[in-house]
N, C-alpha and C positions, 0 to 999 in steps of 0.2 A: 601386761598380765597382772592381776590384782595380787598384793603381798599377802602372805597368812599371817594372822594377828597372834600368833601364839605369844612373840614378846612383850606385846603390849595387854595381854589379858594375863599373862603369869606375874607370878610374883618376884622373879628375876633367881640367880643363879643362889641365893641364899634363901629361897625360899625352901617348906620343908618337903613338898614333893607332891606328884600330881600319880594317880591314877588312870591310865589310859588303854579305853576298851578297843581289842585289836581282834582283826579275823584272820591274820596271816595274810589278806588282802593288801594290795598297792597302797591305797589313802592311809590305812592305820597304819600300815610300815612306815612310810615316809613322816606321819606324824609324830609317831616315836621320836624319829630320829629329831625331828623339829623341839619337839617339848624338851631332850636334851641337854639343846642348846641353852635352856631358859630354866633348868631344874636341876638339882643336884642329883634328885633321886626320882625315875619313873617307874610305877610299876605297872606292866602291861597285865591285864586282864581279860581273859579268854572265858566267855560263858557259854558253856556247852549243854545245847537245848536238845542232843539228839536229831540233828539234821544229818542226812545222807553225807556231805563233804567235809564234816567237822573233823574226821581222823587225818584225812590229807592236808585240810587247813592246819591243822596243829603241827603237822611234819614241816610244812613250808616257814610258818612263823619261827619254829625253834632253828631251821636252815640259815634264815635271813638273819636272826640273831647272832645265830654262832660266828657268820660270816662278818657281820660290822663290829661286833666286839666293842662295845661302847660301854664304858664304865658306870654311868649314870644310868642305863636301863636295865633293872631289877631282872632276876629271873620270873618266866609267866606264872602267873596265879592262876589255875583253872578253875573255874566255879560252876557248877552244875545247877541247872535250871530247866528239867524236862518237860517239853512241851508237845510231844506227839499225840498225847492223850486229848489234847484240845484239838488240833490240828488235822487230826484225823489221815485220811488218805490224799490228803492234799499234793502237790507236788512236790513242794517244798519240805514234806514230813517220809514223802513214799520215794522220792527220788523219779515218779512215773509222770512223762507229761511234763518235761523241764521245757519252758518257753525257747523256741528255736532264734535262731540267729537273726533273722529279723521281724521278729513280734516285737508289739508295742511294748515300752517299759512300764506302763501300767500294770502287765502280766506279771512284774517281778515283785509285787508288794508281798511280804509275809508280815501280817496282821500284827499289830503291836510289837511290833521288832525293836523299837527304840525304848517302849515301855518296860519291855521285859528286860534289856542290857542294864538300862539305868538303873532299875531298880535293884537288881541284884549288885550290880556296884556300888550303889548308895550303900547299900546296908555293910558291905565288906571296908568301904571308906571310913562310915561312924566305928566300926570295932578297931582299927585300923589309925584313927588320927590322921586321916587324910581329906584335905579342905576341897579338891578340885577333881573333876573326872572330866576328863577329855575324850571326847568321839568325833570321826573323821567323816562329818557329814558333808555333801557337796551341796553347792547353788542349786544343781539340776535336778535334786531329789524333790521328787512330787507328790509324797506322802504324806497324810496329815501329822503324823508322829515326827515330819522332819521340819516342822514350821516354826518359826520365831517364837509364835505364840504358846506352841506348845513346849518348847523349849524353857521358856519364861517360868511357866504354870510349874511346870516339873521341877523346877530347881526351887521354886518354893515351896512347895508341897514336900519334896523329899527332905529338905532342909527342916521343915517344922514337924515331920512326923517323927523323924528321927532325933530331934534336939541336938541338930549337928549342923552349924552352916557349910554349906555345900554348894562349890559352883560349877556349873556346866558349861563346860568351854569347847567352841567348835570353829577350830583355828582355820578350816577350811571352807567357813560357811559360804565365803566370795569367788570360791575357786571352782572350776570345772576340772574333769578327768586330765585332760591334757597339759594343763595348770601346774597339775601334782606331779605328773610325770616328769615334764622337767624340771620342778622343784627337786624331786630324786633321782636326775638323769644321772649321777655320778653314783649311786647306792647300786646294791646287787638286786635290781627289780626283778629279774628273771626268777629271783627265790620268793616271788610273792604268788599269791593263786585268788584270780581273781575269776572262776569258773565254777556252776552249778553242777558239773556233771565229770568232775576230774577223773582220767582214766589213768593207772599205773604211774602216777606221777607227772601227768602230763596234761595241760588245758586240753580240753575237747576240741576247741575250735569252731564248734555247731550250734553253743547258747547265742543266747543273749548279750550274756557276762564277756564273754569271748570278744563278741563284736564290740563291746564298748571298749576293752582294753586294746583289743587291735587299731581300732579308729584312734584312741588316744595318743597311742605313740606314733602312730602316722600323722596327726594333726600337730605334736609337739616338735614333731622331727628329731627324734629320738631312736635310736637304734634298737628294735624289739628282740630281746633275745630270748624271750619266752618259746618254751616247747609246745607246739600245740599237733594235737593227735591227728586234726586234720590237714587235707591237702587243699591246695587252692586248686582254681579251675584249669590253671594250664599242667597241673600235675606235679609241681614243685611244693615241698613240705613248706609248712610254716615254721619250722623248726628253729632251733639255736642258732644265731648268726644272720637269719637273714629278716629283711625289713617287713612289715607289716603291712 
């Protein structure tokens, strides 16, 4: 399994700190803990855009951080950047027509997602004298705003436009989701949310994000303690304590 390059890209424990874009999801949760090994202070940034799953995401994020109690990880900073006026009735704004369990990954694109997140986070960093932003992009991300070229240009543009040197770090850029699950296997990963249609605090078990999560735990050989609302074909719940 490739190793996360967090330590290589960071300035070490003596560094001033890093802002980490987090969603309450599995990848960003593990990334927060990895950054806390290399930085004295890690500031989780949650950018709220008005998307349907955000309320439950923030609850999961607070539960995860409350469970791990890592002194290097600061309280979550919630930043607002509403996007529903632009996104209209798209599934990611309305919650209607969420891509199903077996639909292609390309259906999951949220246009400009990383542009939005990095732009808001970069301004926060400039105003708080923070010199780096981390985000948990994986090797399997197929979208144009997850490419090496995009991040290089974005880093240069943000630094120039803000007059504030800023690095954009992607510690999991060479990893796939099973790698991240294995890396975080000792963490309370059941307190993370990877679902576009969560119901009453549970993963729906029906969307493509849930499929990706279920398959990642299975591929990593790690017990999946996630609670899924959906049942399997044999009638057994995918609930807590079972393997996906």
